[in-house]
KEDREN-992279 format. One record per residue (C-alpha): residue number from 1; residue in three letters; x negated, y, z. Coordinates in pm, whole numbers, plus 32768, in hexadecimal, padded with zeros to 4 digits. Layout:
NUM_ala_X_Y_Z
...
***
This chain:
1_met_4C4A_D984_7EE5
2_lys_4DBB_D926_7F00
3_lys_4D7E_D7C3_7E8D
4_phe_4C4D_D7A2_7F70
5_val_4D06_D80C_80AE
6_phe_4E2B_D725_806B
7_ser_4D46_D601_8011
8_val_4C87_D62A_8157
9_leu_4DCE_D615_8218
10_leu_4E35_D4DB_815E
11_leu_4CE4_D430_818C
12_ala_4CF5_D470_8301
13_phe_4E31_D39D_830F
14_val_4DDE_D298_820A
15_gly_4C96_D249_82B7
16_ser_4D40_D206_8405
17_asp_4D42_D0A6_8496
18_leu_4EB0_D0E1_84EC
19_phe_4F24_D073_8394
20_ala_4F04_CF05_8341
21_arg_4FC3_CEFC_81FA
22_asp_4F32_CF7A_80B5
23_ile_501A_D059_7FEB
24_asp_4FA8_CFD3_7E9C
25_ser_4FF5_CE6E_7F05
26_ile_5150_CEDD_7F72
27_ile_518F_CF83_7E21
28_ala_5112_CE4D_7D6B
29_ser_5211_CD79_7E26
30_met_5338_CE5C_7DCD
31_thr_5423_CE36_7CA8
32_pro_5454_CF66_7BC5
33_arg_55AD_CF95_7C5D
34_glu_5521_CF95_7DBE
35_lys_541E_D097_7D58
36_ile_5526_D183_7CD1
37_ala_5600_D14C_7E05
38_gln_54DD_D1BE_7EE1
39_leu_5500_D317_7E45
40_ile_5670_D346_7EA2
41_tyr_56E8_D3D1_7FF1
42_val_5858_D3D7_8057
43_ala_5916_D485_816F
44_val_59A4_D3BC_8290
45_asp_5A86_D405_83B6
46_ser_5B47_D329_84A4
47_gln_5C9E_D3A3_842F
48_glu_5C7A_D326_82CB
49_ser_5D7D_D243_822F
50_pro_5D42_D0CB_8226
51_glu_5D2A_D0E2_80AA
52_arg_5C12_D1E3_80B2
53_lys_5B58_D123_81BF
54_ala_5B6F_CFE8_80EB
55_gln_5AD8_D0AA_7FC6
56_gln_59BA_D11B_80A2
57_glu_5977_CFBB_811C
58_ser_5974_CF42_7FB3
59_leu_5875_D04E_7F56
60_ile_57A0_CFF0_8081
61_arg_5796_CE86_800E
62_glu_571C_CF07_7EBD
63_gly_55FF_CFC5_7F61
64_leu_5686_D120_7FBA
65_gly_5568_D201_8027
66_gly_5608_D2D9_812E
67_ile_572F_D387_81CC
68_ile_577E_D4E2_8249
69_val_5845_D4F7_838B
70_met_595E_D5F4_838E
71_asp_5A27_D6A5_84A0
72_asp_5A8A_D595_8591
73_lys_5A96_D51A_86F6
74_leu_5939_D4A8_874E
75_val_598F_D355_87E3
76_asp_5A7C_D2F6_86C9
77_asn_5986_D369_85C0
78_met_5859_D2B5_8652
79_arg_5926_D178_867B
80_leu_597C_D18F_8509
81_val_5812_D1D1_84A7
82_asn_579F_D0A0_856A
83_glu_58A7_CFD1_84BE
84_leu_583C_D04B_8365
85_gln_56CC_D00D_83B3
86_arg_5718_CE9E_83F3
87_gly_5766_CE6E_8282
88_ala_5630_CF1F_81FA
89_lys_550A_CE5A_816E
90_ile_542F_CF8F_818A
91_pro_5497_D06F_82AE
92_leu_5576_D191_8249
93_met_54DD_D2EA_826A
94_val_55CF_D3A8_8348
95_ser_55D7_D51A_82EF
96_ile_568F_D649_8376
97_asp_56D5_D7AF_831B
98_gly_566A_D82F_8470
99_glu_55EA_D990_843D
100_trp_562E_D9EC_85A8
101_gly_55F5_D890_862F
102_ala_56C4_D759_8663
103_ala_57DA_D83C_86E6
104_met_5827_D8A6_8582
105_arg_58C8_D74D_8558
106_tyr_58F8_D6CE_86BD
107_tyr_599F_D7B4_87BB
108_glu_5908_D6EA_88D8
109_tyr_57B6_D797_88A6
110_ala_5755_D8FA_8903
111_ala_573E_D9D5_87CD
112_phe_5601_DA91_877A
113_pro_562C_DBF7_8701
114_arg_5662_DC1D_858E
115_ala_5539_DC7B_84B7
116_met_5598_DDED_84AE
117_gln_556A_DDFE_8627
118_leu_5415_DD59_860B
119_gly_53C7_DE6A_8510
120_ala_5427_DF6F_8614
121_leu_5322_DEDB_86F9
122_asn_5218_DEC6_85E6
123_asp_513E_DDE3_86BB
124_glu_5087_DCC9_8607
125_ala_503E_DC0C_8748
126_leu_51AC_DC03_87AE
127_ala_521B_DBAD_864C
128_glu_512A_DA87_8652
129_ala_51A3_DA23_87AC
130_ala_530C_DA2B_8731
131_gly_52B2_D952_8605
132_arg_51FC_D85B_86E4
133_ala_531B_D845_87DE
134_ile_5418_D80F_86C6
135_gly_5335_D703_8635
136_glu_531B_D656_8785
137_glu_5492_D649_87BE
138_leu_54CA_D5C2_865D
139_ser_53B2_D4C1_8663
140_glu_543C_D438_87AB
141_ile_5573_D3CC_86ED
142_lys_54A1_D359_85C2
143_val_5506_D475_84DE
144_phe_53BD_D4B3_842C
145_met_5429_D5A1_8318
146_asn_54B7_D6FD_8355
147_phe_5526_D7E2_823B
148_ala_5487_D916_82D6
149_pro_5404_DA20_82D8
150_val_54BC_DB10_81F5
151_val_53AC_DBE7_8157
152_asp_548E_DCBC_807F
153_val_543B_DE2B_80AD
154_asn_5570_DECD_8144
155_asn_5579_E016_8085
156_asn_56E9_E024_8020
157_pro_57E4_E07D_8133
158_glu_5901_E003_8052
159_asn_5874_DEA1_8050
160_ser_5978_DDE3_811A
161_val_58CD_DC90_8111
162_ile_5766_DCDD_817D
163_lys_5772_DE06_826E
164_thr_5728_DD7A_83CA
165_arg_567B_DC49_8336
166_ser_554F_DD15_82C0
167_met_543E_DDA2_83A0
168_gly_543D_DEF8_8302
169_gln_5438_DFDA_81D5
170_thr_52BF_DFED_819E
171_arg_5202_DEDC_80EA
172_glu_50E2_DEE7_81E3
173_lys_51C0_DEAC_8313
174_val_5283_DD94_826D
175_ala_5141_DCEA_81FD
176_lys_508A_DD15_8347
177_leu_51A4_DC9B_8424
178_gly_520B_DB8C_832D
179_val_50AC_DAFC_8331
180_ala_50A0_DB05_84AE
181_phe_51F7_DA61_84D4
182_thr_519C_D94F_83DA
183_arg_504D_D910_847F
184_gly_50FA_D8DC_85CD
185_met_520B_D7FB_8543
186_gln_5121_D721_8474
187_ser_5037_D6FC_85A0
188_ala_515B_D646_8644
189_asn_5177_D550_8521
190_val_52A2_D5F8_847D
191_trp_526E_D662_8316
192_gly_52D7_D7BD_82B0
193_ser_5372_D838_816D
194_ala_5338_D998_80E8
195_lys_547E_DA0F_8052
196_his_5528_DA85_7F72
197_phe_5427_DA8D_7E59
198_pro_53EC_DB70_7DA0
199_gly_54A0_DC5D_7E91
200_his_560D_DC91_7EF7
201_gly_55DF_DDD2_7FBF
202_asp_563A_DEE5_7EC9
203_thr_5786_DE57_7E55
204_asn_58F0_DEAE_7EA1
205_val_5985_DD5E_7E3A
206_asp_5997_DC2A_7F1B
207_ser_5910_DAFE_7E57
208_his_5A00_DA1F_7F1A
209_lys_5B16_DACA_7E57
210_ala_5A7E_DB42_7D0D
211_leu_5934_DB6D_7C55
212_pro_5868_DC9E_7CC1
213_val_5793_DD4C_7BB9
214_leu_5645_DDF1_7C04
215_thr_5613_DEF8_7AF9
216_phe_54B3_DF60_7B5D
217_asp_5383_DF49_7A7A
218_arg_5260_DE5E_7AB8
219_ala_5185_DF6E_7B50
220_arg_528B_DFB4_7C5C
221_leu_52BD_DE40_7CA2
222_asp_5146_DE0C_7CC7
223_ser_511F_DF32_7DB1
224_leu_524A_DEEC_7E92
225_glu_531E_DDAF_7E74
226_leu_5202_DCBB_7E30
227_tyr_5113_DD4C_7F31
228_pro_5191_DC86_8064
229_phe_51A5_DB42_7F9C
230_arg_5039_DB65_7F35
231_ala_4FDB_DB9D_80A1
232_leu_5091_DA66_811A
233_ile_5005_D992_8000
234_asp_4EA6_DA03_805D
235_ala_4EF1_D9AC_81C9
236_gly_4F5C_D847_8174
237_val_50D7_D847_8187
238_ala_5151_D6E7_813C
239_met_527A_D743_8060
240_val_530B_D859_7F8E
241_met_5483_D86C_7F5A
242_val_54ED_D8FE_7E0B
243_gly_5624_D9D7_7E16
244_his_5746_D9F5_7D25
245_leu_56E1_DB42_7C8D
246_ser_56D6_DBC0_7B29
247_val_558D_DC78_7AED
248_pro_5576_DCE3_797E
249_ala_5413_DD67_79AB
250_leu_53A6_DC04_79FE
251_asp_5498_DB45_791F
252_pro_553B_DC16_780A
253_thr_5651_DB15_77E1
254_gly_56E0_DB7B_7934
255_thr_56DE_DA10_79AA
256_pro_56F4_D9F4_7B28
257_ala_5597_D9D9_7BBD
258_ser_55E5_D889_7C5D
259_ile_5613_D7E8_7B07
260_ser_551D_D8BF_7A41
261_tyr_53E1_D819_79BC
262_pro_532A_D966_798A
263_ile_536B_D9C3_7AF8
264_val_5343_D871_7BA7
265_thr_5226_D7DC_7ADE
266_gly_519B_D906_7A21
267_leu_518D_D9FC_7B43
268_leu_519E_D93E_7C8C
269_arg_50E2_D800_7C35
270_asn_4FEA_D87A_7B30
271_glu_4FB1_D9EE_7B60
272_leu_4FCD_D9FF_7CDB
273_gly_4F26_D8AC_7D00
274_phe_501D_D81A_7DF9
275_asn_4FCC_D6AA_7E2E
276_gly_50D2_D661_7F37
277_val_523B_D5F3_7F20
278_ile_532F_D6C5_7E55
279_ile_5499_D6A5_7EBF
280_thr_55D7_D745_7E3D
281_asp_56CC_D80B_7F0A
282_ala_5811_D748_7F31
283_leu_587D_D6E3_7DD1
284_glu_59EC_D6F1_7E2D
285_met_59DA_D86D_7E52
286_lys_5A9D_D92E_7D4B
287_gly_596B_D9F9_7CE9
288_val_58EF_D8C8_7C2B
289_ala_5A14_D7D3_7C24
290_glu_5AFA_D8AF_7B55
291_gly_5AA5_D88F_79E6
292_asn_5997_D789_7A1F
293_val_5A3E_D637_7A13
294_asn_58F8_D579_7A44
295_ala_5849_D669_7B32
296_ala_5789_D555_7BE5
297_ile_5708_D4C6_7A9E
298_glu_569F_D620_7A29
299_ala_55F1_D65D_7B76
300_tyr_5529_D51F_7B49
301_lys_54C9_D57E_79E6
302_ala_5462_D6D6_7A65
303_gly_5362_D62F_7B47
304_val_5412_D619_7C99
305_asp_53A7_D4FC_7D7F
306_ile_54D8_D4E1_7E62
307_met_563E_D523_7DFB
308_leu_5704_D599_7F29
309_met_5878_D550_7F43
310_pro_58D6_D510_7DD8
311_glu_5A4D_D51F_7D9E
312_asp_5A56_D3AD_7D43
313_ala_5921_D2FB_7DC4
314_gln_5983_D1A9_7D31
315_lys_59B2_D23E_7BD7
316_thr_5868_D2FA_7BFA
317_leu_57B6_D1B3_7C45
318_asp_5860_D0FF_7B24
319_asp_581A_D219_7A2D
320_leu_56AB_D238_7A8B
321_cys_567C_D0C0_7A6C
322_ala_571B_D0CD_7913
323_ala_5636_D1EF_78B2
324_leu_5509_D123_7921
325_lys_5574_D000_784A
326_arg_559D_D0E8_7720
327_gly_543F_D16C_7750
328_glu_54AF_D2CC_77B1
329_ile_5401_D2A3_7901
330_asp_5295_D23D_791D
331_glu_525F_D12E_7A22
332_ala_5100_D1A6_7A7A
333_asp_518F_D2FD_7AC3
334_leu_52A6_D258_7B8D
335_asp_519F_D1A1_7C5B
336_ala_50ED_D2EB_7CA2
337_arg_522E_D382_7D28
338_val_527B_D253_7DFD
339_arg_5116_D25F_7E82
340_arg_5146_D3C6_7EF6
341_ala_5292_D36F_7F9D
342_leu_51FF_D23C_804A
343_leu_50CF_D300_80BA
344_leu_51B0_D3D5_8197
345_lys_523C_D297_8231
346_gln_50DC_D215_8265
347_arg_506C_D35A_8306
348_ser_5196_D339_83F3
349_gly_512A_D1DA_845A
350_met_525D_D142_83B7
351_leu_5198_D046_82E7
352_ala_50D0_CFB6_8409
353_asp_5112_CE45_844A
354_asp_517F_CE8A_85B1
355_tyr_5268_CFAD_855C
356_thr_53D0_CF94_85CB
357_pro_54C0_D089_8523
358_phe_55C6_D07F_8634
359_val_55FD_D1A9_871B
360_asp_5600_D157_8890
361_ala_5661_CFEE_8850
362_thr_56AF_CF09_8975
363_gly_563D_CDDC_88AC
364_pro_55C1_CD66_8758
365_asp_571B_CD82_86BC
366_gly_571A_CEFF_86D7
367_ala_582C_CF27_87DE
368_leu_581D_D089_8864
369_asp_57B2_D0EA_89C4
370_thr_589A_D218_89DC
371_ala_581D_D28B_8B31
372_lys_56B5_D29B_8AB5
373_leu_5720_D34E_8979
374_met_57E8_D459_8A32
375_ala_56C9_D490_8B26
376_arg_55F8_D507_89FE
377_thr_56E1_D627_89B0
378_arg_567E_D6FE_8AD7
379_arg_550B_D742_8AEC
380_pro_54BD_D84A_8BF7
381_ala_537E_D8B4_8B42
382_thr_543F_D8E7_89FE
383_glu_554B_D9B8_8AA5
384_ala_543E_DA88_8B52
385_leu_539F_DAC8_89FE
386_ile_54EC_DB2E_8966
387_gln_5526_DC1E_8A86
388_glu_53CC_DCB6_8A5D
389_ile_5408_DCF1_88EA
390_cys_5559_DD91_8931
391_asp_54D5_DE68_8A4E
392_arg_53B8_DEF4_8980
393_ser_547B_DF24_883B
394_met_558B_E009_88C5
395_thr_5572_E13D_87E7
396_val_55B2_E29D_8864
397_val_5622_E379_8743
398_gln_5697_E4AA_8801
399_gly_5610_E56A_892C
400_lys_5529_E512_8A49
401_leu_557B_E4A0_8BA5
402_arg_545A_E51B_8C79
403_arg_54BE_E441_8D9C
404_pro_55A5_E317_8DD0
405_leu_5716_E356_8E08
406_arg_5762_E3C6_8F6A
407_phe_587E_E309_900D
408_arg_5894_E3B4_9162
409_arg_59D2_E469_91C3
410_trp_5A06_E5DA_9178
411_met_5A0C_E631_92E9
412_ala_59F2_E56B_9427
413_phe_5B65_E58F_9477
414_thr_5BE1_E51C_931F
415_thr_5C2B_E3B9_92B9
416_arg_5C1C_E3ED_9142
417_pro_5AE2_E360_9099
418_lys_5A14_E44A_8FC6
419_val_5A2B_E36D_8E91
420_ala_5B5A_E302_8DC7
421_tyr_5B47_E1E1_8CD1
422_val_5C3C_E1E1_8BB0
423_ala_5C4E_E08B_8B06
424_phe_5CD6_E09A_89A6
425_asn_5D57_DF48_892B
426_ala_5CA9_DE7D_8A3B
427_val_5D6B_DD39_8A0B
428_thr_5C63_DC26_8A11
429_pro_5B99_DB86_8B2A
430_gln_5A61_DC15_8A84
431_ser_5AEC_DD77_8AA5
432_ala_5B15_DD4C_8C1C
433_cys_599D_DD2B_8C42
434_phe_5969_DEA1_8C0E
435_gly_5A30_DF00_8D43
436_gln_5996_DDE7_8E0D
437_glu_5837_DE60_8DBC
438_leu_5895_DFCD_8DF2
439_ser_5918_DF7A_8F4E
440_arg_57B9_DF17_8FB8
441_ser_5762_E08A_8FBF
442_gly_588F_E106_907E
443_arg_5A05_E13B_9085
444_phe_5ACD_E1BD_8F60
445_asp_5C38_E1DC_8EFC
446_arg_5CA9_E121_8DC7
447_phe_5DAE_E184_8CC7
448_asp_5E17_E0AD_8B9F
449_leu_5E92_E0FE_8A43
450_pro_5F0F_DFFB_8948
451_ala_5E89_DFDB_87E6
452_asn_5FCA_E072_875B
453_ala_5FD3_E192_8856
454_thr_60B7_E2AE_87F2
455_asp_6060_E41E_880F
456_ala_6140_E431_8941
457_gln_608E_E310_89EC
458_ile_5F39_E3A9_89A9
459_asp_5FAB_E4FA_8A2A
460_ser_6042_E455_8B5E
461_val_5EF8_E3B2_8BBC
462_gly_5E48_E4F9_8B72
463_ala_5F25_E5A7_8C73
464_leu_5ECB_E4A3_8D7A
465_leu_5D59_E4EF_8D4C
466_arg_5D78_E648_8DE4
467_gly_5C71_E678_8EF1
468_tyr_5B79_E572_8E73
469_arg_5A29_E600_8E13
470_asn_59A8_E4D2_8D51
471_val_5A90_E40B_8C70
472_val_5A0E_E2D1_8BC5
473_val_5ADC_E267_8A99
474_val_5A91_E10E_8A0D
475_phe_5B22_E0BC_88B9
476_his_5B45_DF42_88C8
477_ser_5B87_DE8A_8786
478_gly_5C5A_DD84_8834
479_arg_5B93_DC6F_878C
480_pro_5A27_DC02_87A3
481_ile_59CF_DC44_8635
482_pro_5A2B_DD95_859E
483_arg_5B01_DDAC_8467
484_thr_5A2A_DE41_8357
485_gly_5AF8_DE40_821C
486_gly_5C4E_DE2E_817F
487_pro_5D7D_DF06_81CD
488_gln_5D3B_DF0B_8346
489_arg_5BF2_DFC6_833A
490_phe_5BC1_E028_84A3
491_ala_5B58_DF31_85AD
492_ala_5BC7_DFFA_86DA
493_ile_5C9D_E12B_868A
494_ala_5D40_E1EA_856E
495_pro_5CB3_E344_851A
496_glu_5DE6_E405_858D
497_gln_5DE6_E353_86DF
498_phe_5C74_E38F_8707
499_ala_5C96_E503_86C2
500_arg_5DA4_E520_87CD
501_val_5CC8_E475_88D0
502_ala_5B9B_E54C_886F
503_ala_5C6B_E681_88BF
504_trp_5C46_E628_8A30
505_ser_5ADE_E6A0_8A17
506_gly_5B4C_E803_8A64
507_lys_5BA2_E7A1_8BC9
508_his_5AAE_E689_8C1F
509_arg_5951_E603_8BEE
510_leu_59C1_E503_8AEE
511_his_58EB_E3CE_8AB8
512_gly_594F_E2EB_8998
513_val_58F4_E181_8955
514_tyr_5957_E0FA_8800
515_leu_594E_DF7F_87E8
516_gly_5957_DF7C_866D
517_val_5872_DFB2_8545
518_pro_57B6_E0FB_850D
519_tyr_5855_E129_83B5
520_asp_599E_E17F_8461
521_leu_5902_E2C7_84D4
522_asn_5927_E342_836F
523_gln_5A9E_E356_83AE
524_leu_5A86_E3C6_8519
525_pro_59CD_E515_8510
526_glu_5A58_E57E_8660
527_tyr_5959_E49A_870B
528_lys_5880_E5D4_871A
529_arg_5972_E66C_8816
530_phe_590D_E568_891A
531_lys_5803_E5B8_8A1B
532_thr_576E_E463_89CF
533_phe_57CF_E368_88C4
534_ile_5749_E205_88AD
535_ile_576A_E102_8799
536_gly_5796_DFA6_882C
537_tyr_57C1_DEE3_86E4
538_ser_58C2_DDDB_874A
539_asp_59AA_DD86_8868
540_thr_58EC_DC60_88FB
541_lys_58B3_DC16_8A68
542_phe_5743_DC6B_8A47
543_asn_5780_DDB6_8994
544_asn_5882_DE22_8A96
545_ile_5786_DDE5_8BAB
546_ala_5675_DE94_8AE4
547_ala_574E_DFC5_8A9F
548_ala_579C_DFF0_8C12
549_arg_562B_DFD2_8C62
550_ala_55DB_E0D8_8B5B
551_leu_569F_E1D1_8C2F
552_thr_5620_E15F_8D82
553_val_54C2_E0CA_8D5F
554_pro_53A6_E1B9_8D07
555_gly_52F5_E16C_8BBF
556_ser_53C3_E03C_8B5B
557_ala_5446_E0B8_8A0A
558_arg_5335_E0C3_88FF
559_gly_53ED_E07B_87BB
560_ser_53E2_E14E_8681
561_leu_54D9_E15C_8562
562_pro_5493_E041_846B
563_val_5550_E0FD_8357
564_asp_55B2_E260_82FD
565_ala_56F6_E2AF_83B5
566_gly_57B9_E3D5_8439
567_gly_56D6_E4CF_838C
568_leu_55A6_E439_843B
569_pro_5485_E38A_838C
570_ala_541F_E220_83BF
571_gly_5327_E213_84DE
572_tyr_53D4_E327_85A5
573_his_53FD_E30A_871C
574_ser_5436_E3FC_8838
575_asn_5375_E3A9_8973
576_leu_547B_E351_8A73
577_ile_53D4_E34D_8BC7
578_arg_526E_E3BC_8C0C
***
């Protein structure tokens, strides 16, 4: 069934009149070195040294298959990409690690919520809409490959590298939403990549820094970790990214999955029947680079199609060419891998005779039309979709507010508003959006506390709140993406500060908004002292607006916990306004 579904998808593209060039004829015209080069992707950014750029241009002349764009200024990066495309005989596949959209690499775009917040919504239609919108914004700048979605099952709160990147802690939710997201993105001509095979969720080691080990037996892996990957393969995902994970139950030698023949070829290709493109996670990551001098070569021998970001791409190309000459690499097998890589380019329209690889070019030389490019970064329909997702995913974990906050004065002769808003660490333009949205419902008095507030400062603000019936305390993280690992664990507030603020509940109707991850509730048990407590996930403009609406607009907050947190089970929610 898996092979049938994927084959139907491929035939739908291959049979199109859009493509004028036959892949087999292209392969026949390539030298062995050009074939191998097609399977190597390198990172690019506009701030690179002249020496590194010269190396990239040399690789492109030799037939480099693709690039991955990194954090950069959009105009500078697209100008560089256009320049690099001019030297390519076969257009470069431009890829991105854009799990929450182009904004993950280009600040000029509006960021979609992270996957955990999509999991809080648990809505397949909106997950598909998000995937489609991300695909549309990427395809507009001719980025046709996105290394998303993450389909690791997020069942380990100590996992500092996955956390908000996963849609939840149950295999069914991760599979269901992952399939919907991929379907939407691939419908927009951007090819998805299920990652990190065979599953990076239940680990407590970051593979960027070291090699995680999954100690589970095969029965557990089959029932949990592999479940979402099977679902996405059945649904026709174009790529699977293999992670740098040691899984002794699958390969007793402990070899990282990304360079393990039993895992890449034995399990993924043969047993699971995946006929699409297999790509490594970045080969420069310490999880595979340390102790594996020839990681890219080993990845190829394991059965990988595309080697992403090898530490030394030129050496990788030279070594693989030498291995081919020695007979260690079979040329027919090489052709099969190149065919799969080129098929993605064909499906993207990149091999059509009339295709131009340049983004928003003013002429045939690829010069960039910067005004046209920047106009693409703000799509009203996309921002409306982001706002809808944020509005509906706000998650109430404590109490019920039977009616919206009342902002009228205590008595006709008083000037003091009924509501006080305490902003904790509100230092960014995004944070200001909460108060702006709250003001639509009426007047309030605002009090501010810094991130490093002392006990005396907290008590001082507490004294000023005397006489207010409703006090809204918003714990801003001070940055759009919450910190979720390392020594600084808490996105918005330290436990001792939080406890001191929660003590105000004895004198007021205290309503808390926490613009951080649900896991932090495990260290903040005093959230139960609030009349109402809302998880807002991250300190973005859209989440600030959504959190204010959760308190003032009937029925707007519909999210449920995507993970166990604060003594509450995944799936929990408290109806806010009825």
